[in-house]
C-alpha positions in Angstrom: -34.1 -57.8 44.5 -37.8 -57.9 43.4 -37.1 -55.1 41.0 -34.7 -57.3 39.1 -37.0 -60.3 38.8 -39.3 -58.7 36.1 -36.5 -57.6 33.8 -34.7 -61.0 34.2 -37.9 -62.9 33.5 -38.6 -60.7 30.5 -35.1 -61.3 29.2 -35.4 -65.1 29.7 -38.8 -65.2 27.8 -37.3 -63.1 25.0 -34.2 -65.2 24.8 -36.4 -68.4 24.7 -38.5 -66.9 22.0 -35.5 -66.0 19.9 -34.0 -69.5 20.4 -37.4 -71.1 19.4 -37.6 -69.1 16.2 -33.9 -69.9 15.4 -34.6 -73.6 16.0 -37.7 -73.6 13.7 -35.8 -71.8 11.0 -32.9 -74.2 11.3 -35.2 -77.2 11.0 -37.0 -75.7 7.9 -33.6 -75.0 6.4 -32.5 -78.6 7.0 -35.7 -79.9 5.4 -35.1 -77.8 2.4 -31.5 -79.0 2.1 -32.7 -82.6 2.4 -35.3 -82.0 -0.3 -32.8 -80.3 -2.5 -30.3 -83.2 -2.1 -33.0 -85.7 -3.0 -34.1 -83.7 -6.1 -30.4 -83.5 -7.1 -30.0 -87.2 -6.8 -33.1 -87.8 -8.8 -31.8 -85.5 -11.5 -28.5 -87.3 -11.6 -30.2 -90.7 -12.0 -32.4 -89.3 -14.7 -29.4 -87.8 -16.5 -27.5 -91.0 -16.3 -30.5 -93.0 -17.6 -30.9 -90.6 -20.5 -27.2 -90.8 -21.3 -27.4 -94.6 -21.4 -30.4 -94.5 -23.6 -28.8 -92.1 -26.0 -25.7 -94.3 -26.2 -27.9 -97.4 -27.0 -29.7 -95.4 -29.7 -26.4 -94.2 -31.1 -25.2 -97.8 -31.3 -28.4 -99.0 -32.9 -28.2 -96.2 -35.5 -24.6 -97.1 -36.3 -25.7 -100.7 -36.9 -28.6 -99.6 -39.1 -26.3 -97.4 -41.0 -23.9 -100.3 -41.7 -26.9 -102.4 -42.9 -28.1 -99.6 -45.2 -24.7 -99.2 -46.7 -24.4 -102.9 -47.3 -27.9 -102.9 -48.9 -26.9 -99.9 -51.0 -23.7 -101.6 -52.2 -25.7 -104.8 -53.1 -28.1 -102.7 -55.1 -25.3 -101.0 -56.9 -23.7 -104.3 -57.6 -26.9 -105.5 -59.3 -27.0 -102.5 -61.6 
């Protein structure tokens, strides 16, 4: 019986070490996944913000284009 205690204890220590390493790797992987999800969400927000700004700029340019055309037609009418 005492001959079996050392291999069993060694096996349990080895199994515990393997489980501890697996746990730490899993935690690190989860942290990376959370960071990636946060970065992705930040990217999405930035992308939506830029799209809204581009649309506002496009609208403003359209308004300015209409004004320039009206000024151009007024100048041509004077000639």
